[in-house]
C-alpha positions as a printed NumPy array, in Angstrom:
array([[101.59 , 103.519,  81.392],
       [103.031, 106.269,  83.547],
       [101.031, 107.64 ,  86.424],
       [101.101, 111.285,  87.348],
       [ 99.784, 112.345,  90.726],
       [ 99.408, 115.864,  92.023],
       [ 99.156, 116.604,  95.73 ],
       [ 99.36 , 119.457,  98.173],
       [ 96.212, 121.329,  97.322],
       [ 93.766, 122.546,  99.909],
       [ 92.067, 125.532, 101.439],
       [ 94.186, 128.542, 102.29 ],
       [ 93.463, 132.122, 103.232],
       [ 94.379, 134.948, 100.909],
       [ 98.02 , 135.865, 101.377],
       [ 98.946, 132.328, 102.296],
       [101.198, 129.825, 100.569],
       [100.986, 126.312,  99.25 ],
       [103.427, 123.918,  97.66 ],
       [102.052, 121.45 ,  95.176],
       [103.847, 118.269,  94.192],
       [103.714, 116.289,  90.99 ],
       [105.08 , 112.766,  91.103],
       [105.531, 110.472,  88.121],
       [105.825, 106.722,  88.538],
       [106.117, 103.825,  86.11 ],
       [105.664, 103.756,  82.364],
       [108.49 , 106.008,  81.333],
       [112.192, 105.944,  82.002],
       [112.771, 109.557,  81.288],
       [110.92 , 112.818,  81.397],
       [111.443, 115.648,  78.971],
       [109.45 , 118.253,  80.835],
       [106.958, 118.713,  83.629],
       [104.434, 121.468,  83.272],
       [101.913, 123.019,  85.635],
       [ 98.475, 124.181,  84.556],
       [ 95.303, 125.284,  86.256],
       [ 91.672, 125.328,  85.294],
       [ 88.469, 126.818,  86.608],
       [ 84.996, 125.61 ,  85.654],
       [ 83.975, 126.685,  82.196],
       [ 87.435, 127.884,  81.236],
       [ 90.336, 126.453,  79.318],
       [ 93.314, 125.017,  81.069],
       [ 95.831, 127.774,  81.729],
       [ 99.58 , 127.309,  81.455],
       [101.515, 128.286,  84.577],
       [105.038, 127.123,  83.846],
       [107.273, 124.253,  82.954],
       [110.615, 122.742,  83.914],
       [112.658, 120.776,  81.421],
       [114.956, 117.839,  82.02 ],
       [117.835, 120.291,  81.649],
       [116.422, 122.38 ,  84.449],
       [115.259, 125.21 ,  82.236],
       [112.162, 126.84 ,  83.669],
       [109.687, 129.012,  81.85 ],
       [106.706, 130.812,  83.338],
       [103.585, 132.389,  82.021],
       [103.678, 136.121,  82.574],
       [100.782, 135.819,  85.004],
       [102.79 , 133.42 ,  87.167],
       [106.005, 135.387,  87.442],
       [106.777, 136.668,  90.883],
       [104.461, 134.513,  92.998],
       [104.906, 131.024,  91.571],
       [108.13 , 129.013,  91.579],
       [108.704, 125.682,  89.891],
       [111.39 , 123.273,  90.978],
       [112.099, 119.549,  90.955],
       [113.869, 116.91 ,  92.979],
       [117.152, 115.256,  92.071],
       [115.476, 112.286,  90.409],
       [113.595, 114.513,  88.014],
       [110.441, 112.526,  88.65 ],
       [108.883, 114.974,  91.081],
       [108.227, 118.605,  90.41 ],
       [106.951, 121.272,  92.735],
       [104.916, 124.407,  92.384],
       [105.497, 126.828,  95.234],
       [102.819, 129.494,  95.4  ],
       [102.996, 132.523,  97.667],
       [100.732, 135.459,  98.393],
       [ 97.771, 133.506,  97.099],
       [ 94.689, 135.361,  95.951],
       [ 91.067, 134.238,  95.619],
       [ 91.498, 134.307,  91.838],
       [ 94.128, 131.574,  92.182],
       [ 91.34 , 129.203,  93.156],
       [ 91.392, 126.418,  90.584],
       [ 92.136, 122.797,  89.914],
       [ 95.877, 122.504,  89.385],
       [ 97.218, 119.934,  86.958],
       [100.572, 118.504,  86.09 ],
       [101.58 , 117.491,  82.565],
       [104.501, 115.181,  81.972],
       [106.046, 114.978,  78.513],
       [108.464, 112.231,  77.52 ],
       [111.316, 112.59 ,  75.014],
       [109.051, 110.872,  72.467],
       [106.403, 113.528,  73.053],
       [104.03 , 111.231,  74.907],
       [101.951, 113.293,  77.311],
       [100.569, 112.215,  80.643],
       [ 98.222, 114.289,  82.761],
       [ 97.461, 113.948,  86.402],
       [ 93.943, 114.168,  87.792],
       [ 94.575, 117.48 ,  89.47 ],
       [ 94.567, 118.901,  92.955],
       [ 92.143, 121.559,  94.105],
       [ 93.389, 124.843,  95.477],
       [ 90.859, 127.106,  97.15 ],
       [ 91.848, 130.548,  98.371],
       [ 89.423, 132.254, 100.715],
       [ 89.186, 136.006, 101.02 ]])
């Protein structure tokens, strides 16, 4: 069973930046894609973007310009760099790991709070 752990969340003032990390350990020898999502209470989880094993990155339109996804050389850790944060970016941020066999693992999330 793979474990997916997000980190890097916290409290930041509007206009600030944060970099979130998503690390996958155990359970799977390869990763097909790592995706980033966010969710606020009472709302559905919102897609932010995704990076594939080939390094192809796609973003939701709402994320273009302020959010950047990258990964390390192992492919087991992905990052979400966020700049010019706004109070409406306040949410729990989640990482989704998909294996080549389409098995999906979710992390437990990391909270990002942006104060005005």
